[in-house]
C-alpha positions, 0 to 999 in steps of 0.5 A: 500500500502506498503511504501518504506524502507526509509519511514520505517526508517523515521517512526522509527526515524532512519537515512533516505534519503528522498527528501524534496518534498517526506518528506512533502507528508509523513508528510501530510499522517502522520497528516491525520492518513493515514500512520501506522506501522504494524507487518512485516508478509512479513519477514516470508512469502517471500523470498529474494528481492532486495527491503528491504521492500519485503525481507524475510527469507522463502526461506532461512529457507526452504533451511536450512531445506532441506540442513540439512536433506540431511546432516543427511541422509548421515552422520548419518548412515555412521558415526554410522556404521563406529563407530560400525565397529571401536569399535566393529568389527575391529582388531588392524591393519594398516587398522583400524589405517589408518581409525582412523588417517584420522577421527581425521585429518578430524575433524581438517580441516578448514571448507572452505576446505570441500567447495573446496572438495564439489566443486571439487567432487560433482559439477565438477566430478559428475555434480550435480546442483550448489547452490542446497540443495543436494550439500550443504547437502553432503558438510556439511555431509563430515564436520559433519562425523568426529564429529558423528564418534568420539562421537558415538565411545565414546558412544559405549565405555561407555556401560559396558563390562558386557552387552557384556559378559552377551550376549555372556554367553547366546549364542548370536553372536557378531552381536546380542549383538551389534544390540540388546544390545550395540547400544540401550544403546549407542543411547542417546550418539550417538544422542547427538553427532549427534545433536552437529554436526548438530548444527555446520553444521547449522551455517557454511557459508564458505563451502556453499559459495564455492558451490554457496549457497550464490546466490540471491534466491527469490523463495523457493526450492521445491526439493533438486535439485533446487537452494537454500540458507541457513540462515547463507548465507542470514545473510551474504548477508544482512549484506553487503547490503548498504540499512539500512533497511537490517540491521534490517532484519540481526538482526532479 
């Protein structure tokens, strides 16, 4: 039988709140070797719970993976395509200048504003389910997009001009040069920037709080349309709980 979280605190010599009558029972069980500490498998196999001893990170882990997958599926192709267009195909004009200014401005916007944007567009305008990995992923994708575009442009710029000139000398079209020669050489740099953007998105809490992903979610989501939470939001929730046993789980 799983003991109460206060018993757990007592067994670890931490601060505990146990009545004298119950404390005597616990001490008797301890003397008779009927009370023991075991590895906390529940922490990895269960979702959140209102009782600390039954709380775990499984639902938050699955929600995080789903949210990041949605973010990358949306941000990566659009970000790379934008970078290729601006660096290889666009001509200097008002439209390209407008895009560049907006991309640079988006990179400097506080993350909580992306949460407000996600709330206004994806939930209020398009009616997507609140607290879902789909909404959270799209919100994080908007935030990650400028980082992917800027890093992808830098990677494309680092490809030597001789590669392009050699392709044109062989009679290749611009699309063929970019698709078959420039992009493969720039791909490691593009992936580096995308991973950095993804890592930043993984630690974001503020925009996800705005779109409702800080809700109490005990069950693991099975689709991106179901209510879910993420690891940063779970840590934030546990850090504010009054029970001291949640402090251990926050640290873990």
